[in-house]
PDB file of N, CA, C and O in Angstrom:
ATOM      1  N   UNK A   1     -30.100 -17.675 -42.256  1.00  0.00           N
ATOM      2  CA  UNK A   1     -30.535 -16.561 -41.862  1.00  0.00           C
ATOM      3  C   UNK A   1     -31.784 -16.953 -40.389  1.00  0.00           C
ATOM      4  O   UNK A   1     -32.309 -18.066 -40.365  1.00  0.00           O
ATOM      5  N   UNK A   2     -32.024 -16.179 -39.573  1.00  0.00           N
ATOM      6  CA  UNK A   2     -32.912 -16.618 -38.555  1.00  0.00           C
ATOM      7  C   UNK A   2     -33.186 -15.257 -38.315  1.00  0.00           C
ATOM      8  O   UNK A   2     -32.716 -14.252 -38.848  1.00  0.00           O
ATOM      9  N   UNK A   3     -34.513 -15.472 -36.909  1.00  0.00           N
ATOM     10  CA  UNK A   3     -35.300 -14.070 -36.697  1.00  0.00           C
ATOM     11  C   UNK A   3     -35.081 -13.890 -34.963  1.00  0.00           C
ATOM     12  O   UNK A   3     -34.969 -14.687 -34.032  1.00  0.00           O
ATOM     13  N   UNK A   4     -35.085 -12.494 -35.082  1.00  0.00           N
ATOM     14  CA  UNK A   4     -34.635 -12.129 -33.835  1.00  0.00           C
ATOM     15  C   UNK A   4     -35.974 -11.249 -33.390  1.00  0.00           C
ATOM     16  O   UNK A   4     -36.439 -10.321 -34.053  1.00  0.00           O
ATOM     17  N   UNK A   5     -36.449 -11.699 -32.231  1.00  0.00           N
ATOM     18  CA  UNK A   5     -37.439 -11.595 -31.518  1.00  0.00           C
ATOM     19  C   UNK A   5     -37.208 -11.087 -30.127  1.00  0.00           C
ATOM     20  O   UNK A   5     -36.399 -11.863 -29.619  1.00  0.00           O
ATOM     21  N   UNK A   6     -37.511 -10.223 -29.335  1.00  0.00           N
ATOM     22  CA  UNK A   6     -37.579  -9.348 -28.874  1.00  0.00           C
ATOM     23  C   UNK A   6     -38.336  -9.517 -27.464  1.00  0.00           C
ATOM     24  O   UNK A   6     -39.342  -8.821 -27.608  1.00  0.00           O
ATOM     25  N   UNK A   7     -38.375 -10.084 -26.167  1.00  0.00           N
ATOM     26  CA  UNK A   7     -39.424 -10.346 -25.557  1.00  0.00           C
ATOM     27  C   UNK A   7     -39.121  -9.564 -24.324  1.00  0.00           C
ATOM     28  O   UNK A   7     -38.121  -8.855 -24.215  1.00  0.00           O
ATOM     29  N   UNK A   8     -40.403  -9.791 -23.015  1.00  0.00           N
ATOM     30  CA  UNK A   8     -39.697  -9.354 -21.799  1.00  0.00           C
ATOM     31  C   UNK A   8     -39.080 -10.065 -21.279  1.00  0.00           C
ATOM     32  O   UNK A   8     -38.524  -9.633 -20.269  1.00  0.00           O
ATOM     33  N   UNK A   9     -38.865 -11.342 -21.618  1.00  0.00           N
ATOM     34  CA  UNK A   9     -37.770 -12.100 -20.507  1.00  0.00           C
ATOM     35  C   UNK A   9     -36.296 -12.409 -21.647  1.00  0.00           C
ATOM     36  O   UNK A   9     -35.564 -13.392 -21.541  1.00  0.00           O
ATOM     37  N   UNK A  10     -36.149 -11.396 -22.606  1.00  0.00           N
ATOM     38  CA  UNK A  10     -34.970 -11.532 -23.096  1.00  0.00           C
ATOM     39  C   UNK A  10     -35.295 -11.531 -24.395  1.00  0.00           C
ATOM     40  O   UNK A  10     -36.430 -11.170 -24.707  1.00  0.00           O
ATOM     41  N   UNK A  11     -34.262 -11.977 -25.499  1.00  0.00           N
ATOM     42  CA  UNK A  11     -34.175 -11.887 -26.334  1.00  0.00           C
ATOM     43  C   UNK A  11     -34.096 -13.377 -27.350  1.00  0.00           C
ATOM     44  O   UNK A  11     -33.088 -14.071 -27.216  1.00  0.00           O
ATOM     45  N   UNK A  12     -35.088 -13.788 -28.264  1.00  0.00           N
ATOM     46  CA  UNK A  12     -34.993 -14.948 -28.653  1.00  0.00           C
ATOM     47  C   UNK A  12     -34.395 -14.812 -30.239  1.00  0.00           C
ATOM     48  O   UNK A  12     -34.588 -13.833 -30.961  1.00  0.00           O
ATOM     49  N   UNK A  13     -33.573 -16.109 -30.632  1.00  0.00           N
ATOM     50  CA  UNK A  13     -33.223 -16.068 -31.791  1.00  0.00           C
ATOM     51  C   UNK A  13     -33.390 -17.474 -32.826  1.00  0.00           C
ATOM     52  O   UNK A  13     -32.687 -18.481 -32.754  1.00  0.00           O
ATOM     53  N   UNK A  14     -34.331 -17.275 -33.633  1.00  0.00           N
ATOM     54  CA  UNK A  14     -35.347 -18.444 -33.902  1.00  0.00           C
ATOM     55  C   UNK A  14     -34.316 -18.425 -35.215  1.00  0.00           C
ATOM     56  O   UNK A  14     -33.941 -17.607 -36.054  1.00  0.00           O
ATOM     57  N   UNK A  15     -34.019 -20.235 -34.780  1.00  0.00           N
ATOM     58  CA  UNK A  15     -32.931 -20.565 -36.097  1.00  0.00           C
ATOM     59  C   UNK A  15     -33.563 -21.144 -37.160  1.00  0.00           C
ATOM     60  O   UNK A  15     -33.513 -20.825 -38.348  1.00  0.00           O
ATOM     61  N   UNK A  16     -34.391 -22.361 -36.419  1.00  0.00           N
ATOM     62  CA  UNK A  16     -34.917 -22.797 -37.287  1.00  0.00           C
ATOM     63  C   UNK A  16     -36.644 -23.635 -36.941  1.00  0.00           C
ATOM     64  O   UNK A  16     -36.981 -23.328 -35.798  1.00  0.00           O
ATOM     65  N   UNK A  17     -37.220 -24.126 -37.312  1.00  0.00           N
ATOM     66  CA  UNK A  17     -38.625 -24.397 -36.395  1.00  0.00           C
ATOM     67  C   UNK A  17     -38.271 -25.285 -35.395  1.00  0.00           C
ATOM     68  O   UNK A  17     -39.145 -25.499 -34.555  1.00  0.00           O
ATOM     69  N   UNK A  18     -37.077 -25.931 -35.255  1.00  0.00           N
ATOM     70  CA  UNK A  18     -36.770 -26.619 -33.992  1.00  0.00           C
ATOM     71  C   UNK A  18     -35.729 -26.310 -32.571  1.00  0.00           C
ATOM     72  O   UNK A  18     -35.354 -26.981 -31.610  1.00  0.00           O
ATOM     73  N   UNK A  19     -35.540 -25.038 -33.012  1.00  0.00           N
ATOM     74  CA  UNK A  19     -33.937 -24.143 -32.121  1.00  0.00           C
ATOM     75  C   UNK A  19     -34.376 -22.753 -32.061  1.00  0.00           C
ATOM     76  O   UNK A  19     -34.385 -22.013 -33.045  1.00  0.00           O
ATOM     77  N   UNK A  20     -34.758 -22.394 -30.830  1.00  0.00           N
ATOM     78  CA  UNK A  20     -35.073 -21.527 -30.461  1.00  0.00           C
ATOM     79  C   UNK A  20     -34.036 -20.927 -29.352  1.00  0.00           C
ATOM     80  O   UNK A  20     -34.193 -21.331 -28.200  1.00  0.00           O
ATOM     81  N   UNK A  21     -32.957 -19.964 -29.619  1.00  0.00           N
ATOM     82  CA  UNK A  21     -32.004 -19.212 -28.643  1.00  0.00           C
ATOM     83  C   UNK A  21     -32.844 -18.308 -28.172  1.00  0.00           C
ATOM     84  O   UNK A  21     -33.820 -17.741 -28.663  1.00  0.00           O
ATOM     85  N   UNK A  22     -32.264 -18.255 -27.038  1.00  0.00           N
ATOM     86  CA  UNK A  22     -32.917 -17.195 -25.757  1.00  0.00           C
ATOM     87  C   UNK A  22     -31.665 -16.813 -24.938  1.00  0.00           C
ATOM     88  O   UNK A  22     -31.026 -17.566 -24.203  1.00  0.00           O
ATOM     89  N   UNK A  23     -31.410 -15.399 -25.216  1.00  0.00           N
ATOM     90  CA  UNK A  23     -30.793 -14.538 -24.498  1.00  0.00           C
ATOM     91  C   UNK A  23     -31.216 -13.689 -23.247  1.00  0.00           C
ATOM     92  O   UNK A  23     -31.851 -12.635 -23.248  1.00  0.00           O
ATOM     93  N   UNK A  24     -30.656 -14.478 -22.045  1.00  0.00           N
ATOM     94  CA  UNK A  24     -31.553 -13.645 -21.192  1.00  0.00           C
ATOM     95  C   UNK A  24     -30.716 -12.106 -20.259  1.00  0.00           C
ATOM     96  O   UNK A  24     -29.714 -12.062 -19.546  1.00  0.00           O
ATOM     97  N   UNK A  25     -31.610 -11.116 -20.666  1.00  0.00           N
ATOM     98  CA  UNK A  25     -30.797  -9.868 -19.873  1.00  0.00           C
ATOM     99  C   UNK A  25     -31.266  -9.653 -18.253  1.00  0.00           C
ATOM    100  O   UNK A  25     -32.340  -9.937 -17.723  1.00  0.00           O
ATOM    101  N   UNK A  26     -30.029  -9.036 -17.667  1.00  0.00           N
ATOM    102  CA  UNK A  26     -30.490  -8.321 -16.225  1.00  0.00           C
ATOM    103  C   UNK A  26     -31.447  -7.153 -16.154  1.00  0.00           C
ATOM    104  O   UNK A  26     -31.661  -6.485 -17.166  1.00  0.00           O
ATOM    105  N   UNK A  27     -31.987  -6.900 -15.087  1.00  0.00           N
ATOM    106  CA  UNK A  27     -32.530  -5.392 -14.937  1.00  0.00           C
ATOM    107  C   UNK A  27     -32.664  -4.246 -15.758  1.00  0.00           C
ATOM    108  O   UNK A  27     -33.622  -3.652 -16.253  1.00  0.00           O
ATOM    109  N   UNK A  28     -31.133  -4.067 -15.763  1.00  0.00           N
ATOM    110  CA  UNK A  28     -30.198  -3.114 -16.897  1.00  0.00           C
ATOM    111  C   UNK A  28     -30.424  -3.031 -18.150  1.00  0.00           C
ATOM    112  O   UNK A  28     -30.622  -1.958 -18.719  1.00  0.00           O
ATOM    113  N   UNK A  29     -30.419  -4.462 -18.871  1.00  0.00           N
ATOM    114  CA  UNK A  29     -30.528  -4.481 -19.997  1.00  0.00           C
ATOM    115  C   UNK A  29     -29.313  -4.946 -20.428  1.00  0.00           C
ATOM    116  O   UNK A  29     -29.039  -4.888 -21.627  1.00  0.00           O
ATOM    117  N   UNK A  30     -28.454  -5.450 -19.537  1.00  0.00           N
ATOM    118  CA  UNK A  30     -27.002  -6.447 -20.223  1.00  0.00           C
ATOM    119  C   UNK A  30     -27.351  -7.688 -20.046  1.00  0.00           C
ATOM    120  O   UNK A  30     -27.853  -8.301 -19.104  1.00  0.00           O
ATOM    121  N   UNK A  31     -26.992  -7.980 -21.149  1.00  0.00           N
ATOM    122  CA  UNK A  31     -26.837  -9.628 -21.562  1.00  0.00           C
ATOM    123  C   UNK A  31     -26.122 -10.246 -19.587  1.00  0.00           C
ATOM    124  O   UNK A  31     -25.445  -9.634 -18.761  1.00  0.00           O
ATOM    125  N   UNK A  32     -26.716 -11.635 -19.570  1.00  0.00           N
ATOM    126  CA  UNK A  32     -26.644 -12.329 -18.210  1.00  0.00           C
ATOM    127  C   UNK A  32     -25.664 -13.673 -19.064  1.00  0.00           C
ATOM    128  O   UNK A  32     -25.714 -14.043 -20.236  1.00  0.00           O
ATOM    129  N   UNK A  33     -24.900 -14.106 -18.028  1.00  0.00           N
ATOM    130  CA  UNK A  33     -24.539 -15.617 -18.435  1.00  0.00           C
ATOM    131  C   UNK A  33     -25.295 -16.540 -19.065  1.00  0.00           C
ATOM    132  O   UNK A  33     -24.879 -17.367 -19.876  1.00  0.00           O
ATOM    133  N   UNK A  34     -26.593 -16.376 -18.628  1.00  0.00           N
ATOM    134  CA  UNK A  34     -27.310 -17.586 -18.051  1.00  0.00           C
ATOM    135  C   UNK A  34     -28.087 -17.454 -19.551  1.00  0.00           C
ATOM    136  O   UNK A  34     -28.855 -16.521 -19.786  1.00  0.00           O
ATOM    137  N   UNK A  35     -27.788 -18.499 -20.512  1.00  0.00           N
ATOM    138  CA  UNK A  35     -28.549 -18.734 -21.802  1.00  0.00           C
ATOM    139  C   UNK A  35     -29.358 -19.934 -22.056  1.00  0.00           C
ATOM    140  O   UNK A  35     -28.885 -20.927 -21.503  1.00  0.00           O
ATOM    141  N   UNK A  36     -30.514 -20.159 -22.773  1.00  0.00           N
ATOM    142  CA  UNK A  36     -31.548 -21.269 -22.589  1.00  0.00           C
ATOM    143  C   UNK A  36     -31.699 -21.438 -24.351  1.00  0.00           C
ATOM    144  O   UNK A  36     -31.807 -20.529 -25.175  1.00  0.00           O
ATOM    145  N   UNK A  37     -31.668 -22.759 -24.560  1.00  0.00           N
ATOM    146  CA  UNK A  37     -32.120 -23.261 -25.740  1.00  0.00           C
ATOM    147  C   UNK A  37     -33.276 -23.909 -25.390  1.00  0.00           C
ATOM    148  O   UNK A  37     -33.462 -24.510 -24.332  1.00  0.00           O
ATOM    149  N   UNK A  38     -34.463 -23.707 -26.780  1.00  0.00           N
ATOM    150  CA  UNK A  38     -35.870 -24.379 -26.633  1.00  0.00           C
ATOM    151  C   UNK A  38     -36.067 -24.829 -28.025  1.00  0.00           C
ATOM    152  O   UNK A  38     -36.148 -24.040 -28.966  1.00  0.00           O
ATOM    153  N   UNK A  39     -36.156 -26.319 -28.155  1.00  0.00           N
ATOM    154  CA  UNK A  39     -36.804 -26.620 -28.843  1.00  0.00           C
ATOM    155  C   UNK A  39     -38.197 -26.148 -29.717  1.00  0.00           C
ATOM    156  O   UNK A  39     -38.417 -25.952 -30.912  1.00  0.00           O
ATOM    157  N   UNK A  40     -38.752 -26.097 -28.873  1.00  0.00           N
ATOM    158  CA  UNK A  40     -40.171 -25.956 -29.417  1.00  0.00           C
ATOM    159  C   UNK A  40     -40.693 -24.804 -28.383  1.00  0.00           C
ATOM    160  O   UNK A  40     -40.497 -24.856 -27.169  1.00  0.00           O
ATOM    161  N   UNK A  41     -41.407 -23.729 -29.077  1.00  0.00           N
ATOM    162  CA  UNK A  41     -42.243 -22.714 -28.577  1.00  0.00           C
ATOM    163  C   UNK A  41     -42.667 -22.650 -26.876  1.00  0.00           C
ATOM    164  O   UNK A  41     -42.476 -21.705 -26.109  1.00  0.00           O
ATOM    165  N   UNK A  42     -43.297 -23.974 -26.578  1.00  0.00           N
ATOM    166  CA  UNK A  42     -44.417 -24.325 -25.958  1.00  0.00           C
ATOM    167  C   UNK A  42     -43.101 -24.539 -24.413  1.00  0.00           C
ATOM    168  O   UNK A  42     -43.590 -24.461 -23.286  1.00  0.00           O
ATOM    169  N   UNK A  43     -41.720 -24.763 -24.526  1.00  0.00           N
ATOM    170  CA  UNK A  43     -40.862 -24.788 -23.376  1.00  0.00           C
ATOM    171  C   UNK A  43     -40.482 -23.484 -22.756  1.00  0.00           C
ATOM    172  O   UNK A  43     -39.842 -23.438 -21.705  1.00  0.00           O
ATOM    173  N   UNK A  44     -40.943 -22.252 -23.516  1.00  0.00           N
ATOM    174  CA  UNK A  44     -40.917 -20.969 -22.764  1.00  0.00           C
ATOM    175  C   UNK A  44     -41.913 -20.253 -22.307  1.00  0.00           C
ATOM    176  O   UNK A  44     -42.958 -19.811 -22.783  1.00  0.00           O
ATOM    177  N   UNK A  45     -41.148 -20.211 -20.826  1.00  0.00           N
ATOM    178  CA  UNK A  45     -42.133 -19.650 -19.713  1.00  0.00           C
ATOM    179  C   UNK A  45     -42.986 -18.851 -19.734  1.00  0.00           C
ATOM    180  O   UNK A  45     -44.125 -19.286 -19.566  1.00  0.00           O
ATOM    181  N   UNK A  46     -42.823 -17.498 -19.929  1.00  0.00           N
ATOM    182  CA  UNK A  46     -43.596 -16.179 -20.119  1.00  0.00           C
ATOM    183  C   UNK A  46     -44.362 -16.521 -21.395  1.00  0.00           C
ATOM    184  O   UNK A  46     -43.906 -16.770 -22.511  1.00  0.00           O
ATOM    185  N   UNK A  47     -45.898 -16.469 -20.891  1.00  0.00           N
ATOM    186  CA  UNK A  47     -46.580 -16.835 -21.796  1.00  0.00           C
ATOM    187  C   UNK A  47     -47.070 -15.711 -23.224  1.00  0.00           C
ATOM    188  O   UNK A  47     -47.615 -16.104 -24.256  1.00  0.00           O
ATOM    189  N   UNK A  48     -46.624 -14.019 -22.840  1.00  0.00           N
ATOM    190  CA  UNK A  48     -46.444 -13.435 -24.065  1.00  0.00           C
ATOM    191  C   UNK A  48     -45.282 -13.739 -24.461  1.00  0.00           C
ATOM    192  O   UNK A  48     -45.305 -13.833 -25.688  1.00  0.00           O
ATOM    193  N   UNK A  49     -44.215 -13.954 -24.018  1.00  0.00           N
ATOM    194  CA  UNK A  49     -43.090 -14.168 -25.026  1.00  0.00           C
ATOM    195  C   UNK A  49     -43.278 -15.467 -26.096  1.00  0.00           C
ATOM    196  O   UNK A  49     -43.096 -15.466 -27.314  1.00  0.00           O
ATOM    197  N   UNK A  50     -43.685 -16.524 -25.256  1.00  0.00           N
ATOM    198  CA  UNK A  50     -44.483 -17.446 -25.954  1.00  0.00           C
ATOM    199  C   UNK A  50     -44.994 -17.516 -27.341  1.00  0.00           C
ATOM    200  O   UNK A  50     -44.705 -18.282 -28.261  1.00  0.00           O
ATOM    201  N   UNK A  51     -45.938 -16.393 -27.254  1.00  0.00           N
ATOM    202  CA  UNK A  51     -47.082 -16.133 -28.365  1.00  0.00           C
ATOM    203  C   UNK A  51     -46.282 -15.369 -28.932  1.00  0.00           C
ATOM    204  O   UNK A  51     -46.420 -15.596 -30.134  1.00  0.00           O
ATOM    205  N   UNK A  52     -45.510 -14.580 -28.785  1.00  0.00           N
ATOM    206  CA  UNK A  52     -44.802 -13.851 -29.622  1.00  0.00           C
ATOM    207  C   UNK A  52     -44.288 -14.548 -30.662  1.00  0.00           C
ATOM    208  O   UNK A  52     -44.574 -14.492 -31.858  1.00  0.00           O
ATOM    209  N   UNK A  53     -43.293 -15.383 -29.926  1.00  0.00           N
ATOM    210  CA  UNK A  53     -42.306 -16.210 -30.773  1.00  0.00           C
ATOM    211  C   UNK A  53     -43.037 -17.528 -31.659  1.00  0.00           C
ATOM    212  O   UNK A  53     -42.589 -18.117 -32.643  1.00  0.00           O
ATOM    213  N   UNK A  54     -44.038 -17.695 -31.084  1.00  0.00           N
ATOM    214  CA  UNK A  54     -45.057 -18.729 -32.417  1.00  0.00           C
ATOM    215  C   UNK A  54     -45.453 -18.023 -33.349  1.00  0.00           C
ATOM    216  O   UNK A  54     -45.562 -18.408 -34.513  1.00  0.00           O
ATOM    217  N   UNK A  55     -45.756 -16.713 -32.857  1.00  0.00           N
ATOM    218  CA  UNK A  55     -46.139 -15.958 -34.166  1.00  0.00           C
ATOM    219  C   UNK A  55     -44.994 -15.476 -35.285  1.00  0.00           C
ATOM    220  O   UNK A  55     -45.124 -15.508 -36.509  1.00  0.00           O
ATOM    221  N   UNK A  56     -44.081 -15.116 -34.681  1.00  0.00           N
ATOM    222  CA  UNK A  56     -42.805 -15.238 -35.331  1.00  0.00           C
ATOM    223  C   UNK A  56     -42.437 -16.203 -35.775  1.00  0.00           C
ATOM    224  O   UNK A  56     -42.035 -16.058 -36.930  1.00  0.00           O
ATOM    225  N   UNK A  57     -42.350 -17.588 -35.240  1.00  0.00           N
ATOM    226  CA  UNK A  57     -41.678 -18.885 -35.975  1.00  0.00           C
ATOM    227  C   UNK A  57     -42.787 -18.826 -37.367  1.00  0.00           C
ATOM    228  O   UNK A  57     -42.414 -18.906 -38.538  1.00  0.00           O
ATOM    229  N   UNK A  58     -43.998 -18.693 -36.976  1.00  0.00           N
ATOM    230  CA  UNK A  58     -44.993 -18.872 -38.216  1.00  0.00           C
ATOM    231  C   UNK A  58     -44.709 -18.414 -39.348  1.00  0.00           C
ATOM    232  O   UNK A  58     -44.776 -19.181 -40.308  1.00  0.00           O
ATOM    233  N   UNK A  59     -44.362 -17.207 -39.516  1.00  0.00           N
ATOM    234  CA  UNK A  59     -43.895 -16.190 -39.967  1.00  0.00           C
ATOM    235  C   UNK A  59     -42.749 -16.546 -40.885  1.00  0.00           C
ATOM    236  O   UNK A  59     -42.651 -16.574 -42.112  1.00  0.00           O
ATOM    237  N   UNK A  60     -41.611 -16.905 -39.541  1.00  0.00           N
ATOM    238  CA  UNK A  60     -40.283 -17.500 -40.379  1.00  0.00           C
ATOM    239  C   UNK A  60     -40.717 -18.698 -41.294  1.00  0.00           C
ATOM    240  O   UNK A  60     -39.922 -18.966 -42.194  1.00  0.00           O
ATOM    241  N   UNK A  61     -41.358 -19.129 -41.244  1.00  0.00           N
ATOM    242  CA  UNK A  61     -41.351 -20.844 -41.659  1.00  0.00           C
ATOM    243  C   UNK A  61     -42.016 -20.157 -43.150  1.00  0.00           C
ATOM    244  O   UNK A  61     -41.432 -20.340 -44.218  1.00  0.00           O
ATOM    245  N   UNK A  62     -43.122 -19.466 -43.074  1.00  0.00           N
ATOM    246  CA  UNK A  62     -43.617 -19.360 -44.157  1.00  0.00           C
ATOM    247  C   UNK A  62     -43.012 -18.336 -45.423  1.00  0.00           C
ATOM    248  O   UNK A  62     -43.262 -18.300 -46.628  1.00  0.00           O
ATOM    249  N   UNK A  63     -42.325 -17.730 -44.761  1.00  0.00           N
ATOM    250  CA  UNK A  63     -40.882 -16.962 -45.623  1.00  0.00           C
ATOM    251  C   UNK A  63     -40.310 -17.991 -45.991  1.00  0.00           C
ATOM    252  O   UNK A  63     -39.978 -17.866 -47.169  1.00  0.00           O
ATOM    253  N   UNK A  64     -40.049 -18.874 -45.607  1.00  0.00           N
ATOM    254  CA  UNK A  64     -39.000 -19.639 -45.901  1.00  0.00           C
ATOM    255  C   UNK A  64     -39.263 -20.741 -47.268  1.00  0.00           C
ATOM    256  O   UNK A  64     -38.558 -21.128 -48.200  1.00  0.00           O
ATOM    257  N   UNK A  65     -41.028 -21.057 -46.704  1.00  0.00           N
ATOM    258  CA  UNK A  65     -41.526 -21.840 -47.930  1.00  0.00           C
ATOM    259  C   UNK A  65     -41.511 -21.152 -49.565  1.00  0.00           C
ATOM    260  O   UNK A  65     -41.299 -21.655 -50.669  1.00  0.00           O
ATOM    261  N   UNK A  66     -41.874 -19.646 -49.068  1.00  0.00           N
ATOM    262  CA  UNK A  66     -42.127 -18.757 -50.269  1.00  0.00           C
ATOM    263  C   UNK A  66     -41.077 -18.673 -50.766  1.00  0.00           C
ATOM    264  O   UNK A  66     -41.163 -18.731 -51.993  1.00  0.00           O
ATOM    265  N   UNK A  67     -39.721 -18.519 -50.265  1.00  0.00           N
ATOM    266  CA  UNK A  67     -38.216 -18.601 -50.850  1.00  0.00           C
ATOM    267  C   UNK A  67     -37.956 -19.437 -51.419  1.00  0.00           C
ATOM    268  O   UNK A  67     -37.187 -19.261 -52.365  1.00  0.00           O
ATOM    269  N   UNK A  68     -38.462 -20.760 -51.135  1.00  0.00           N
ATOM    270  CA  UNK A  68     -38.124 -21.702 -51.965  1.00  0.00           C
ATOM    271  C   UNK A  68     -38.616 -22.389 -52.861  1.00  0.00           C
ATOM    272  O   UNK A  68     -38.200 -23.410 -53.409  1.00  0.00           O
ATOM    273  N   UNK A  69     -40.033 -21.468 -53.076  1.00  0.00           N
ATOM    274  CA  UNK A  69     -41.208 -21.929 -53.982  1.00  0.00           C
ATOM    275  C   UNK A  69     -40.569 -20.784 -55.044  1.00  0.00           C
ATOM    276  O   UNK A  69     -40.480 -21.158 -56.214  1.00  0.00           O
ATOM    277  N   UNK A  70     -40.269 -19.875 -54.833  1.00  0.00           N
ATOM    278  CA  UNK A  70     -40.047 -18.899 -55.908  1.00  0.00           C
ATOM    279  C   UNK A  70     -38.353 -18.888 -56.219  1.00  0.00           C
ATOM    280  O   UNK A  70     -37.863 -18.234 -57.140  1.00  0.00           O
ATOM    281  N   UNK A  71     -37.780 -19.504 -55.534  1.00  0.00           N
ATOM    282  CA  UNK A  71     -36.088 -20.000 -56.276  1.00  0.00           C
ATOM    283  C   UNK A  71     -36.588 -20.868 -57.350  1.00  0.00           C
ATOM    284  O   UNK A  71     -36.406 -20.473 -58.502  1.00  0.00           O
ATOM    285  N   UNK A  72     -37.149 -21.913 -57.174  1.00  0.00           N
ATOM    286  CA  UNK A  72     -37.525 -22.653 -57.603  1.00  0.00           C
ATOM    287  C   UNK A  72     -37.721 -22.193 -59.410  1.00  0.00           C
ATOM    288  O   UNK A  72     -38.199 -23.002 -60.205  1.00  0.00           O
TER     289      UNK A  72
END
């Protein structure tokens, strides 16, 4: 399970707390060949995207914790 976040500099897939995959799009909205792997949200250059990813990462981790507690 992963979380997808759309930002101004691309699409971010939060795979877990230490792996964020960024797909970069060109000006027309088509994917480029340039993709970036982030190990923390701090390495995201765009501040707005960084804040959105941090917020969604916290929600993602919280839902993972809730799921593990409810599943037990």
